[in-house]
N, C-alpha and C positions, 0 to 999 in steps of 0.2 A: 613487618608492614603495618603500614597504618591504617584509615579508616575506610580507605576504598578499596583495602585487599587488591592491591595492584592493578585497579581499574584507572582508565587515565580519567584525571579530574580535573585537570589544569585548566580545562575549557569546558565550555558548555556545547550540548549536542544541538542538532538542527532541529526545526520545528516541520513536521509532516503530516499529511495525512494518508492513510493506507486502507482503500476501500475494501481490503478482504477481512479488516477487523470489524465490520458491521454486522449485528446482529442476524439482517435476513440473509446478508452472503453465508454468514456461518451456517444456518439453519439451514440453506439450501446445500451446502456441502455437506451435511449431514444427511438431508433427505436423500440424496443421490447416492450414498451408500447404504440406503435402507433404515438409517437409525431416526428414531422420533426426537424432534428438536425440543430442546428447552422450553419452548412456549407454543402454546396451540396453536396461536395464530398472530399476525402483525397486529400492533397495538396493545398487547398484552403486556402488563407492568412486568419487570425483571430487574434483574441485579449483575452489574459486569464489574470486573476487576482488571486492572492492566497492571503487570509487576514490570517495572523497567519502564516507566511512563514519561521519562525524559522532561521534556520542557512542558508536557501537557496540551499542545495544541490538538493532536488528534483526538483526545478524551474529549476535551472542552466541544469539537464540534462534533463528536458523537452525542454526547451529553444534549446539545442544543438542538438535535436533530430528532431524539427520542425523548420527550419529556416525560413519557411514561417508565422510563428506566431510571433506575439509582446507579450511579457510578462513583468508582474508586479508584485513585491511581496512586502507585507505590513508586517512589524513587530514594535512594540514599545521598542524593546530590542534591545540599541546599538551595544549590541556585537555582536548581530545575524546578526544585518545589514552590520558590518564590515566585518565578515566573508564570508557573502555573496557575499558582492563586490570584496574582494581579490579572492575568486573562481573563481567569472565572469571574474575576468581579467586574473588568471591562464590559465584559458581554453579560453581565445580570444574569448569571445561572445559578439556580438552587438546588439542581439535583445531581452535581458532582462534587467530591471534596478529593484533596490531595495529602498524603501522608507521608512524612521523612521517616523512611524506616530502613532497615537493613535486612536483607533473605536471612541471613545467619540468625538473626535474632529472632525475626517473624518465626522462622521454623522451630525454635523454643518455645514461641510465646504468640498464639493466633488471636489472640484476647484484641488486639488493635482494629482488627478486620470487622468485629462485629460478631454476632453470635452464631456457631458452628452450624453445619448440617444438621448434626445429631438434634440440636435444640431449636430448628425450624428455622436455620438460616442458611447463610452460604450462597455462592454466586452461580447463575446460570451461565455465565461466560468468563472464563479468564482467560487473558492475552499475554505474551510474552513476545514482543516483536524484536526480531534480531539480537536480542541481546542473550542468548544462551550460550553462545559458542565466543562471545566476548570477554567471558568471565572465568574465574579460575573453577575447577572441577567442584572444590567444596562448596562454592556458592551457587553454580549451577544445580549442584544435587539440591541443595535448599530452596532455589528457586520450585524445582520439580516437587518438593514435598511441601511447600505453600501452595502450589496451586493444586496439587491433590487435594489436600486438607482443606480448602477453600472452595472446592466445587460440590453443588449439588449432586445429588445420584442423577445420572443420565445427563450431566452438564458439560458443555465442550471447551476445551482446553486449546489455544490457538498457539502453536508454538513456530515460530520462523529463525531460521539459521543458517551458518554459511556451512557447506557440505562438499566433500570431496566427491569426485577427482577435479572439480571445476576449480575449488581453490589450490590446488597442489602450486601451479607455475608462480601464483601471489604468495607463496610462503618464500620465495626466495626475494622478495621485495620487503616483506614484513621482518624477516631477520637483518637483512641490511639497514632496514630503516631503525630498528632497535639498536644496531651497534652505532649507527650514526648519531642517535639520541644520548648513547652514554657518554660520546665526547663532543656535545654540541655548546656551544656558549645559550646559557638562558635568555639573554639579551636577544637572540635571533631564532625564536622555536621554528620559525618556517624553513630554516637553513638545511638540517637534517633531512627534511622531506625532499628539497629540490636536489641535493647530493645523492639521495639514494637512489630519484627517478634517472637522474645523469648516469650514474654509475654503472645502474642495470644495463641502460641501453647500449652503454658501450660494450660491455659483455656479453652484450646479444650479437655483435658483428651486425654484417648486414647481408643483404640477397645475394652479393657476388661471394662474400666471404663468410658465411654464417657460421657461429660458435657452434660448440658442442650444446649449449645452454639454449639455444634457438632450436635446435634440432629437437631437444627434448621437449620444449615447451614451444611450439609453434605461435600459439596464441598469445604470450606475453606481450610482445610487444603491442597489441591492440589493448592489451590489460592497461598498460604503463601509460599509454595516450590516454586513456580514460582517467588518469590521476590529476586532476586539477589542484595544483598548490592552493589556489584562491579559496577551494572548499576545505580550508583546513581543519574546522571544527568535525567536519562529516570525517577526514581521513583519520584524524586523531583517534575518534572514537571506532572507527572500522580497524585500525592498525596497532595503536599505541598502548592496548591493553596488554599488561604481564600474562594474564590469563588466556591470550587468545589463542582458540585452537579449533579450526572448522572439523567437522565430524563426518566419517561416513555415516549412510542412516541407519544403517544396523546397530552401531554405538550407540545413536541416539534412541531410537526404538526400545533399545533394552535398557537403556536408564529411565526411561519414562515408563515400560513397564514396570520396573521394580517398585514404582510409587503408584501402582494401581490404574495407570494411565494406558487406556488401550489405543494403538494406532488405529484411526478410522478411516481417513481420507486426508483430502488436500483442498486448501484455500484458492489455490492456483487452478482453477477448474477444468480447463482442458488434460491436465495430468489424470483426472480420475476417470479418464476414458483412455486405456492401453491402446484401444483399436487404433489410435493416432499414430501409434509407433510406426516406423517404417516397416514394409512386410518381411523385409530380410533380418529383422530383429524380432517378430512376432512368434515367431516357430520357438527358438530355446527358453525366449521369456514366457511365453505363454505355458510351456510344459512345466516348469519350475512352481512347485506348489507350496514351500516355504516361504510365508510372505517376506522374513527378514533378508532371505538370498534373492528373491525375485524384485526387490525394490532395489537391493545394491545394484543389480544385475542392469537396471533400467537407469539407475544412476551413471553407471559407469559408461553404457553404452551412448548414452546422451550428455555426457561429459558434466551430468549436473553441478551446478555451483551455488544453489540456494533453493530450498525448500519452505513451504508455508504447508507444515503438518497441522491435522486436526485431530485430536485425541479424545477421548471420551472416559469417564468416570463412570463405568456401569453401562452397557449396552442396553437398548431398549428399543430392539429390532420390531419393526413395521411388518406385518402381512402383506403381501403383493397387494390385496384389496386397498388396505389403509393407506400404504404407498401411494398408490395409482390416485386415489382420492385427496390426500394431503398436496400431492405435486401438481395434480390438475387445477387444484385451486387458486395455485399463485397467480397473481397477476403480474404481468411485465409490462414496462411502461418505455417507448422510445427515448433514447437519450439524445443519440446524434448519430444516424444511420450514415454511411458514406453516400456521398453525390455518386451520381450515374458513370461507370469507369469511361476514360478514354479509348477511344478504338485501339482495338488490339491489348488492350487490359483486362485481366482477367477479375470479374466483380466480387468474388470472396475467396480472399487469399489471407490468410491467418498464420503468422508467426508465433509460433509455440515451443518450448523448451523439447519437444519431439522432434521439430524440424518444420517447415513448412507445410502446413495444411491447404489443399484446393478444394473447395465446394463447389460441387455440382449446380450450377446456376437454376436447373428445372427444380431441384429437390431445395435449395437454400431461398431461390428467387420469391415463391411465394410466400414463405415463411416471413421473409424481411419485408414483404409488399403488407401483409395483415398487420405486423408491427408498425411500420410507418404510418398505417390507419389509426393507431391510438392504443391506449391501454387494450389487454385483453388478457385472458386467464390460459393457463398451458393447456387445459381442456378445449379452450375453442383454438388456439393454434392447433393441435392435432387433430382436431375434426376438419380444419381447413387443408392441413396441409396433407392428410393422409398418410404420415408418419407413423411408425412405430414410436412406442414411448421411448424406449432407447435411444434410438436416432435422433429423437426430437430433443432428449435431453442433451445429448452430445453437440448438438447444433447451438441450442441456447447459451450451452456453457460456452464456445467458441465466441458468440454474440457477446455476452455478457464480459467476457475476458478483453474481447476487442474494444470494450466501452460503448457499444451500439445501443444498448439498453441497460436499464436498472429494473429493481423491484418497486412495484407501484406502492407509494402511502399517500396518493392523493386524498383518499378519503380522509384520513386523519388529517393532512395538512390543510384541506380547504374548509375543514368541517369543524375545526376548533381555532386554538390559537398559533398552531405549528407555524404557519407560514408568515404571521406577521411578525412572530419572533426569530425567525431565520432571516427574514428582510433586515429587520433591525441589527443583529448580528452582524450579518454581512455590511451594513453601511459602519459598523465600527471595524469590523477586518478592514475594510477598505480605507478608513481613514489612517490605522496603524501600518497597514503597507504603504500608502503614500507617504507616512511621516518615518519610513525606514525599517519598520520591522520586517524579517525575513520570512514572512507568509507568502503562501502560493496555493490558497484553496478558498472557495467560496461553499454556502450551503447550498445543498439542493432539497429543499424538504418534501417535493413528491417523490422522490426515490430514496431517500433514507441517506444519501452520499454526500461527496462533496466534487467540485469542479475546478481544476486547475484554472488560477488567475495568475498573472503577471503584473510587475510594476506598469509597465506599458497600456497595459488592459485597463487597470485603475485609472490610469491619468486621463487616458484616451474617455474613458467612461465619465470620469469628473468635467473633464472639457465639453461632452455632450452635452451632459446636466446645465452647464453653464451657457448652452445655446451658442458655442462655437460650432465654426465648420470650417474646412480646409481652406486657405493655407494659415489663417490663424491657430485651428486648432494643433496642426502639427509644430507650429513654434513653439505654441504652449506646452505641449509634452516636451519638446527638446527643453525648455527652459527648466522643466520640472527635475528632469533626468540629471541636467548640469547642476543644479542647486544641490542634489543629493549624492554628486561624485558618481554618478552610475553612466556607463557607456552603453550606448546603441548598438545592438549586435546585429549581423546578417543572420542569414539563415543556417550558416554552419557555425555558428557561434563566434565569429571574430568581430573583434570592434570595426565600427564603421567611423571614419574620421571626416570623409570628404562632406560639407554641407550637402549637396546637390544628392549625395549616395543617402544620404540620413533622410531628407525629404522622401526620396522614393521609397524608402523603406517602411517609412512611417505610413506613406499612403499604402501602401501593401498592407501592414499590421491594420489600419483604421478599416479598410474594406472587409476585411477577414472578421475582424471583431463585430462592425456596426452589421454584417450580412450575416455569419452564420454563429457566432458565438454568443452575440448579445441575446437574439431570439431565443437560444435556446435556453439561457439563464431566465429570462422573462417566461418562457414556456415553463418550466419546472418550478416556478414558485421564488428563485432565488432573490430577482429584482422586480420591483415594482414596474408595471407598464407605465410609460409617461403618459402623464395627461396633456392634449391638444393645449397648445400655447393659445392666448387670445390675441387675435390681431387689433 
């Protein structure tokens, strides 16, 4: 086996940002489980390590959003590190560095990471997004060993991974895809992907004549429909690794505990509140006191396929009074609360891995109204709403997960150079996106996170900045897409060929960007508010 230990290294991975990796998000995940976070308050200095940082895009954005932090990204693919360092230079960041290193080698010699915790060093946060079940077990064990050794006492380890039973159906595709790759022509690397998808669809049969496979895995057809051969790099990272092996939660937790990493909670915030489970499930699950069995029962009952677990190396439990003070002092900020519902629609509906959650408007409404009015502390929300601390935390977890609110960093953003740095970085990112880079996020300095952005959004913004209006704006955007070989997509992701339909679609996208998305970006410090034009 070569340097990649069976990991698919023939292409680079995608560039994404994941809000759950942000320090404030991880702190909140720890607080709601009664653990004292590694930072005393927002804005304190910290050290952050990402294991398997990929192309480095997410870590660069976190570094730009948190100048008080020092960031290190580790990856063994030199193409990933080369891209990460290039992006770091383009964004002008000085608080993040990247290291080409192998987990197996680091487990033997941690010196490249800097001083060990025993010598006053170590990291407040260590993150490993998605990679733990993509690598062989020896590499996985090395990853966990490095995470444990690198963490400071009471530090948080974020580890997301593919889980059973949700991945059982897709193991059929992974096996067929591996066999197709073994006999494929290297000149056409996408062919095995297409053949595996098409072959498995045939084996499912149809609704009129379903096969045994369809009966066994009724969701597999939808899973296959979500596999887009155009997302080749992502699918290779997801399915083409020789060590690929989703795990049941009990197996992962036992492996982590062997490295002194104690399961604390989850960065998928609604999952921290088991009372959101269907009432029919609560009795047997709540009666189970063994945490490994209990978490396994939850995953089985909800057909869980992905977990964002948070572990701690050394619990630092808060007293009830301290927890109340720490949580009450947190400040939340409106991100994009939903518009008023149409007639007949329920205003507070949340999709979670536990199922759909329906909030009582009499309870959720006053909380949403207070948040819409501007930033406020959790203590102020509790006084305004009259809800118990536990009920309010659950509601806020749903709001955060839905992307309605974020953690407030406006004091830090407006009081120093953070906002100007974020706007400068966003300008660079938009130029890179317009030039063909597959990035899809902009910095939101006032909440310490990022906002999704599309190529069409960027082209619209640039055309608006040049003073263009429809129909010239739409024509300019279409020309930009054509020059880059990108097709305009309908709301169902299908390409639009008809010129009139393209213009109609762009009018809709332009209105949405101008009226909803652009004001949000400007309000949260991502983009400068344009100065009035002189007549």
